[in-house]
N, C-alpha and C positions, 0 to 999 in steps of 0.2 A: 122873304126873312127880314125885313129891316122891323117889322110892326112887330115880331116874334121876337128880333134882339131886344128892342125899346120894353118891351115891357118885361122882361126879366131883366136889364135893367132899375124898372122901375121898383119891380117887387125887392131888389138887392137894396136901393138909395134907399126905400123908407122903411126894410130890416135894419138899416146901418143907424136908424134915427139922426143922420146929421140935422146940425139948422139949417132949417130953410134958406138961410142966405148964405150958405159956404156954397163956394164955388166947386166943383167935381169937372173931372175929366171924364170923357170917352175917347176910346181909341177903338182904334177899324185898321186891321191889315187891310193894304190895298195891292194888288196884284201889280207889277211895276213891268215885267216883263215887256209889254205891249208900249209903253211909256218911255220907254227910253230912247234914245236916238244914237241909235241905228237900232230897233227892237233886237231882243234876243231872238235868236231864232230856234226854230223849234226842235232843236236838236240838243239845247239848252238843259241839263236838268242840273236841280236843287233850289232852295227857294228864292224867289224875288221880292220882293215885298217891303213895303213902308208902312206906316202908321201912320193915319187920317186922323185929327184930334179934332174934338167937340167941347168945347168949355159953356158951360152955363151954371147957374144958381141951382139948388135942389129944388125948391120952389117953383121954378119954371118947368123943368123936367117934370115933377111930378103936379102941375097944375095947367100946363099949357095942353094942346089938342095934342094926341102923338104925334098925327102928321107934320108939326113944328117943328119935332125932335128929328125924325124921319127926312122932312126936310135941309136940316142944317149937317145931316150926315150926308147927306148925296151929295150936299155944295163940297163938303170938306173932300169927299170922293174924288171930284169933279175937278178937284188944283190940282191934284198931283200931275204933273210932267217931267221931262227932262233935267229941267233946271229945280225943282223944287227935291229929285228923288237924289241929285249930286249934292245941294245942300245937306239932305238930311243925314246924307253919308258921311261928309265932312264933321257935321255936328257928331253925330258917334265919333269917329276918331279924335275928336276936343278931349284933353284934360281937363274942362273945365263943365261937363256932365253936371244937370240940375232933373233930379228926378222926382215927380211929385209925389208928396204925401202918398202910401200907397190905397189909405182908407178912404181917400177921393177918387181913385179912378178903378175904372172898369173897362179891359178888353175885351172887347169881343170878336170872336171869328165863327164863320160859318163854312164847318166842314161838311154842308149838305153833300155837294159836290165829287166829294174825294168818298170812293168808293173801298174802307181799308181791305173789304173783301174779294177787292178784285188785283190786290198789290200782289204784284210776279218778282222775284227778286233774278229771275233768269234760270231758276228750275221749277216752276210753277208757281200756281196759285200758294198764299198762305193758307193752313188750314187752321189757325185760330189767331183772335185779334184781340189784345188786352188793353184797358185804358190803364195809362202811369197817372202818377200824378203831376202834375205841371212845377214850375220854379214860380212860376207870377199867381198868388192862387185870389190874384184878383179878375181871372181870367175867367168868361162865361164859353163857354164853344158849344156849338149846335153839332150836331152831327147825327149819322147813319144809327140806327141800333147795330148793337155789335152782333148780336143773336140773331137774326131777323132782317137785313138791310130794308127791305120790301115792306115793313113791320114798322112804320113810324122812327122816328129820332127820339136822340139822348140830349139832355142838358145837362152838363156840367157848369157848374156854376162857380168859383171861391166866395164863398162868406164861412165865418169862425163860428166853431160850435156853440156858440151861448142866443148869434144870433136866426140858427137853422129855423129855430118854430116860428117864429117872427116873420121870416119868409116864407115859409110854405104857409101862413095864415095868407099874407100878402098876394101872393101867386094864385091859390084859389078863392082869395076874395075878387077877382078882378071886376070891373065893373067900365 
């Protein structure tokens, strides 16, 4: 899935027409349950993740072979440790928060292992699932098809209206 994520990121970055020397940030949620010491137990419910980040120039993302970016993403995920998670949490609690310009940020998350049709809140499986708007429009989601989870997947990617046609063109012209 890293290949697919990177492909969507490249199409989004091309559609944004950013200067090649612009520094961009790619962020990926990393499950932190097993990385905490002690690890969270199987009975823990709720989200437990931190964001791993990769920073690079637009020209590097677009010109380097995909495997270079994929390797950087994997390396960023691999350095997530108990200490990293504690420092990350401390930074979130700080009043001196810095958020990068959202135009240069892409958060990519893979929900393909999250079966929305299998949700059960105690009274049986859900009868339907709907995709709501995200408060962070720069997020790209890969998820099972909401109509038939065995028939492919959906991609939800945040991009401004004036850049949609450009994104579609770059997406369809992958080489």
